TORVEX-497683 format. One record per residue: z, y, x of N, C-alpha, C, O in turn; residue number from 0. Coordinates in pm, 1 decimal. Layout:
REM residues N
R|npz|npy|npx|capz|capy|capx|cpz|cpy|cpx|opz|opy|opx|n
R|Z|Y|X|Z|Y|X|Z|Y|X|Z|Y|X|NUM
...
***
This chain:
REM residues 68
R|npz|npy|npx|capz|capy|capx|cpz|cpy|cpx|opz|opy|opx|n
R|-3061.8|2954.9|-9382.8|-3007.0|2879.1|-9266.9|-3101.2|2880.9|-9129.0|-3051.6|2926.5|-9026.0|0
R|-3222.8|2836.0|-9128.9|-3282.5|2840.6|-9027.1|-3356.2|2963.2|-8989.1|-3439.2|2960.6|-8898.1|1
R|-3327.6|3075.0|-9058.6|-3418.2|3199.4|-9039.0|-3389.2|3255.0|-8900.5|-3271.6|3280.9|-8874.8|2
R|-3478.6|3275.4|-8812.0|-3475.8|3317.8|-8686.4|-3448.1|3214.9|-8575.6|-3443.1|3240.1|-8455.2|3
R|-3430.7|3094.6|-8634.4|-3414.0|2962.0|-8526.3|-3539.9|2872.7|-8534.2|-3621.1|2863.8|-8626.4|4
R|-3536.4|2805.5|-8409.2|-3638.1|2703.2|-8382.9|-3602.1|2574.8|-8454.3|-3495.5|2518.8|-8428.8|5
R|-3690.4|2524.6|-8546.0|-3665.6|2390.9|-8612.0|-3767.1|2288.7|-8554.6|-3881.9|2319.9|-8522.9|6
R|-3714.4|2162.2|-8543.8|-3802.5|2042.7|-8513.4|-3875.9|2003.9|-8634.8|-3826.9|2015.4|-8747.2|7
R|-3996.4|1956.8|-8611.0|-4093.6|1901.6|-8723.1|-4139.4|1764.8|-8649.1|-4166.3|1760.0|-8529.0|8
R|-4144.5|1653.2|-8738.8|-4161.7|1529.4|-8706.1|-4268.9|1484.5|-8814.6|-4230.0|1469.5|-8930.4|9
R|-4398.0|1463.1|-8783.3|-4508.0|1406.4|-8884.5|-4452.9|1280.0|-8918.8|-4419.1|1196.3|-8835.1|10
R|-4442.3|1263.6|-9064.5|-4399.7|1118.3|-9127.7|-4531.0|1070.7|-9178.4|-4552.0|949.6|-9170.9|11
R|-4626.6|1151.4|-9231.3|-4755.8|1090.9|-9287.0|-4857.8|1212.9|-9263.5|-4834.9|1307.8|-9188.4|12
R|-4983.8|1193.1|-9346.5|-5070.9|1298.9|-9306.9|-5028.8|1433.4|-9365.1|-5064.8|1539.0|-9313.1|13
R|-4968.8|1429.2|-9449.9|-4915.1|1569.2|-9525.7|-4767.2|1582.9|-9514.8|-4712.6|1690.4|-9540.0|14
R|-4702.8|1480.1|-9479.1|-4556.1|1521.4|-9487.3|-4483.5|1534.4|-9340.3|-4518.8|1455.1|-9253.0|15
R|-4403.4|1612.8|-9316.9|-4344.1|1627.7|-9216.4|-4178.6|1653.9|-9233.2|-4128.7|1727.6|-9318.3|16
R|-4113.1|1584.3|-9142.7|-3956.3|1615.3|-9165.2|-3910.2|1719.8|-9065.5|-3935.4|1730.2|-8945.4|17
R|-3839.6|1791.0|-9142.4|-3803.0|1913.9|-9069.3|-3632.4|1893.6|-9019.5|-3552.8|1854.4|-9104.8|18
R|-3589.8|1919.4|-8893.7|-3457.4|1899.3|-8835.7|-3384.5|2017.7|-8768.0|-3448.8|2092.6|-8694.5|19
R|-3269.5|2034.9|-8787.3|-3230.7|2148.3|-8702.2|-3100.6|2071.6|-8638.6|-3002.9|2035.7|-8704.3|20
R|-3119.1|2053.6|-8496.4|-3033.2|1960.5|-8427.0|-3017.6|1830.2|-8495.7|-3112.8|1754.9|-8516.3|21
R|-2880.0|1802.2|-8535.1|-2866.1|1674.3|-8603.5|-2868.9|1691.3|-8766.1|-2832.9|1595.8|-8835.0|22
R|-2907.9|1802.1|-8821.6|-2932.3|1840.8|-8938.5|-3046.5|1797.1|-9008.9|-3147.6|1841.5|-8954.6|23
R|-3068.3|1736.2|-9096.1|-3192.0|1679.3|-9185.8|-3201.5|1783.6|-9278.7|-3126.6|1789.5|-9376.2|24
R|-3302.8|1879.8|-9251.2|-3369.6|1970.5|-9359.8|-3442.3|1930.4|-9476.4|-3449.0|2000.4|-9577.4|25
R|-3504.1|1803.6|-9462.1|-3578.1|1767.5|-9569.7|-3725.3|1742.4|-9518.1|-3762.0|1750.8|-9400.9|26
R|-3795.5|1712.9|-9617.7|-3949.0|1702.4|-9587.9|-4037.0|1806.5|-9644.9|-4018.7|1852.1|-9757.8|27
R|-4135.1|1845.0|-9564.2|-4207.8|1974.1|-9598.3|-4362.1|1883.9|-9618.8|-4406.4|1793.5|-9547.9|28
R|-4409.4|1933.7|-9717.1|-4563.8|1877.0|-9753.7|-4656.5|1993.1|-9751.8|-4654.7|2088.8|-9829.3|29
R|-4750.1|1968.7|-9637.8|-4861.4|2066.7|-9619.0|-5010.3|2018.0|-9632.3|-5037.9|1903.6|-9596.3|30
R|-5087.2|2084.3|-9672.6|-5216.4|2083.6|-9674.0|-5281.5|2059.8|-9512.3|-5245.2|2127.0|-9415.7|31
R|-5371.5|1963.7|-9507.4|-5449.8|1981.4|-9364.8|-5520.4|2125.6|-9385.8|-5551.9|2178.8|-9492.3|32
R|-5536.4|2174.8|-9250.3|-5601.0|2312.5|-9236.3|-5752.1|2313.1|-9301.1|-5810.2|2413.7|-9341.9|33
R|-5797.9|2192.2|-9301.8|-5967.7|2198.7|-9329.0|-5955.2|2231.2|-9502.5|-6043.3|2300.2|-9554.0|34
R|-5833.7|2173.7|-9592.5|-5820.4|2191.1|-9706.9|-5728.3|2329.9|-9759.9|-5713.2|2365.7|-9876.7|35
R|-5680.1|2386.3|-9652.3|-5602.8|2518.0|-9701.5|-5696.6|2629.2|-9752.5|-5668.8|2713.7|-9837.7|36
R|-5795.6|2616.6|-9695.3|-5893.5|2714.8|-9730.3|-6001.2|2688.5|-9840.8|-6096.2|2762.3|-9866.8|37
R|-5972.5|2581.7|-9895.1|-6091.6|2552.1|-10006.7|-6062.7|2631.1|-10123.8|-5952.6|2660.1|-10170.5|38
R|-6204.1|2668.5|-10173.5|-6202.0|2753.4|-10274.2|-6193.6|2686.5|-10400.4|-6166.1|2760.2|-10495.1|39
R|-6210.8|2562.5|-10425.7|-6202.2|2481.4|-10550.4|-6041.2|2456.7|-10560.1|-5946.4|2486.1|-10487.3|40
R|-6056.4|2382.7|-10695.3|-5907.4|2344.0|-10726.6|-5850.2|2214.0|-10669.4|-5910.2|2106.7|-10675.4|41
R|-5725.8|2231.9|-10611.8|-5673.9|2134.3|-10547.4|-5652.8|2011.9|-10633.9|-5665.5|1901.0|-10581.9|42
R|-5618.8|2024.3|-10773.4|-5591.7|1923.8|-10869.8|-5702.4|1947.6|-10975.1|-5710.9|2048.5|-11045.2|43
R|-5786.6|1841.0|-10977.0|-5899.0|1837.7|-11082.7|-5847.6|1860.2|-11235.1|-5743.3|1804.7|-11269.6|44
R|-5908.6|1928.8|-11312.5|-5880.4|1959.1|-11441.4|-5913.4|1866.5|-11552.9|-6031.3|1840.3|-11576.4|45
R|-5808.4|1810.8|-11629.1|-5850.9|1717.3|-11724.2|-5934.4|1781.2|-11845.6|-5898.2|1875.9|-11915.4|46
R|-6042.2|1715.8|-11854.6|-6116.4|1755.9|-11970.6|-6132.7|1693.0|-12085.5|-6196.1|1743.8|-12178.0|47
R|-6062.7|1545.1|-12093.5|-6059.1|1476.7|-12199.5|-5950.4|1390.7|-12215.8|-5909.0|1331.7|-12116.0|48
R|-5895.3|1372.5|-12327.2|-5775.8|1288.6|-12353.4|-5819.9|1159.9|-12429.5|-5868.2|1166.6|-12542.5|49
R|-5802.2|1047.8|-12366.2|-5836.0|930.1|-12429.1|-5718.0|868.7|-12497.2|-5617.6|833.1|-12435.5|50
R|-5735.4|855.9|-12643.8|-5608.2|802.2|-12723.2|-5650.0|662.8|-12775.7|-5683.3|637.1|-12891.4|51
R|-5644.1|594.8|-12692.8|-5638.5|440.2|-12761.8|-5516.5|394.7|-12738.9|-5439.8|426.3|-12647.9|52
R|-5494.9|285.3|-12863.8|-5350.3|241.3|-12866.2|-5347.2|125.7|-12740.0|-5445.1|55.9|-12713.6|53
R|-5241.0|119.7|-12680.5|-5210.6|29.8|-12576.6|-5145.4|-92.5|-12622.9|-5030.0|-85.2|-12664.9|54
R|-5208.0|-205.6|-12619.5|-5151.6|-312.9|-12676.9|-5088.6|-396.9|-12549.7|-5140.3|-373.5|-12440.4|55
R|-4992.6|-482.7|-12554.4|-4941.1|-552.5|-12447.1|-5025.4|-615.8|-12378.0|-5010.3|-625.4|-12256.2|56
R|-5137.4|-674.9|-12446.6|-5245.5|-783.3|-12364.9|-5326.1|-680.3|-12285.1|-5364.9|-712.0|-12172.7|57
R|-5351.3|-570.5|-12330.4|-5435.4|-457.7|-12272.4|-5375.8|-405.4|-12150.5|-5443.0|-390.7|-12048.4|58
R|-5240.7|-374.1|-12158.0|-5163.2|-329.2|-12045.4|-5155.0|-442.0|-11942.3|-5164.5|-402.7|-11826.0|59
R|-5138.9|-577.3|-11960.3|-5107.3|-686.5|-11869.7|-5249.6|-694.5|-11797.2|-5256.5|-706.9|-11674.9|60
R|-5366.9|-686.6|-11882.1|-5496.4|-695.4|-11800.0|-5517.4|-585.7|-11706.3|-5571.0|-612.3|-11598.7|61
R|-5480.7|-460.0|-11733.6|-5485.4|-337.5|-11653.3|-5419.0|-362.6|-11522.5|-5476.9|-354.8|-11414.2|62
R|-5279.5|-396.9|-11541.4|-5201.4|-421.4|-11433.1|-5250.9|-518.3|-11334.9|-5257.9|-496.4|-11214.0|63
R|-5296.1|-662.4|-11413.6|-5360.4|-744.1|-11327.3|-5472.8|-709.6|-11254.8|-5501.3|-772.5|-11152.9|64
R|-5548.5|-606.5|-11299.1|-5688.6|-562.2|-11236.6|-5637.2|-476.0|-11133.0|-5692.3|-499.2|-11025.4|65
R|-5545.8|-379.6|-11128.1|-5509.0|-294.5|-11039.0|-5441.9|-360.7|-10923.3|-5429.4|-292.3|-10821.7|66
R|-5397.1|-482.3|-10922.7|-5336.3|-561.9|-10787.4|-5428.0|-647.6|-10722.4|-5393.4|-710.6|-10622.4|67
***
């Protein structure tokens, strides 16, 4: 739809931009900052271990309370 046309971009956060074509909302585009775009490492760190502990209701309540 927008091929060959100029669209508007409005920055919503550091990584998110809202794209518009006149009064039509084209949605959100997520872009890496230029400093991260050429990073040779992994964008998402690899999971190297899985912890399999049983979650009890008390442990869950404690973790939720600690995170707030």
